[in-house]
C-alpha positions in Angstrom: -4.7 -10.9 -3.2 -2.3 -8.4 -1.8 -2.5 -4.7 -0.9 -0.2 -2.3 -2.7 1.9 0.2 -0.6 -1.0 2.7 -1.2 -3.5 0.3 0.3 -5.2 -0.8 -2.9 -6.2 -4.5 -3.3 -4.5 -6.2 -6.2 -4.4 -9.7 -7.6 -3.1 -11.8 -10.5 -4.2 -14.9 -12.4 -3.0 -17.3 -15.0 -4.0 -16.0 -18.4 -3.6 -16.5 -22.1 -1.4 -13.9 -23.9 -3.7 -11.4 -25.6 -6.9 -12.8 -24.0 -9.4 -10.4 -22.5 -11.1 -10.8 -19.1 -13.7 -8.8 -17.2 -13.0 -8.1 -13.5 -16.3 -7.8 -11.5 -17.1 -7.1 -7.8 -19.9 -7.2 -5.3 -20.2 -6.3 -1.7 -21.9 -9.6 -0.5 -21.3 -13.1 -1.9 -24.9 -14.2 -1.0 -26.9 -11.3 -2.5 -26.6 -8.6 -5.1 -25.4 -8.5 -8.7 -21.8 -8.6 -10.0 -20.7 -5.1 -11.1 -18.3 -4.6 -14.0 -15.1 -3.0 -12.7 -12.7 -3.3 -15.7 -11.6 -5.2 -18.8 -8.1 -6.5 -18.8 -6.2 -7.8 -21.8 -3.3 -10.0 -20.7 0.1 -9.0 -21.9 1.5 -12.5 -21.2 0.8 -15.7 -19.2 -0.1 -13.7 -16.1 -2.7 -11.0 -16.0 -3.2 -8.6 -13.0 -5.5 -5.9 -11.7 -5.3 -3.3 -9.0 -8.6 -1.9 -7.7 -8.2 1.8 -7.1 -11.9 2.4 -6.8 -12.4 0.6 -3.5 -12.2 3.8 -1.3 -13.5 3.3 2.2 -15.4 0.1 1.4 -14.9 -2.5 4.2 -15.4 -5.6 2.1 -15.4 -6.3 -1.6 -15.5 -9.7 -3.4 -14.0 -10.1 -6.9 -14.3 -12.5 -9.8 -12.6 -12.7 -13.2 -14.6 -13.7 -16.2 -13.0 -14.8 -19.5 -14.4 -12.7 -22.4 -12.5 -13.7 -25.5 -9.1 -14.5 -27.1 
């Protein structure tokens, strides 16, 4: 994970071309439910996402869930 020049967290993962993934987040790894953030369809072998909704949140955990190909 890296921050963009604007300060947004972004990350990338190995993916299948044309496969769709759901990016989810939650504030605490131990409690709470995963919240849907976005669906990403990979344009190639690497998919990426930048979270521009994070605002002033001090900590946010992410996971990527495979949906379909």
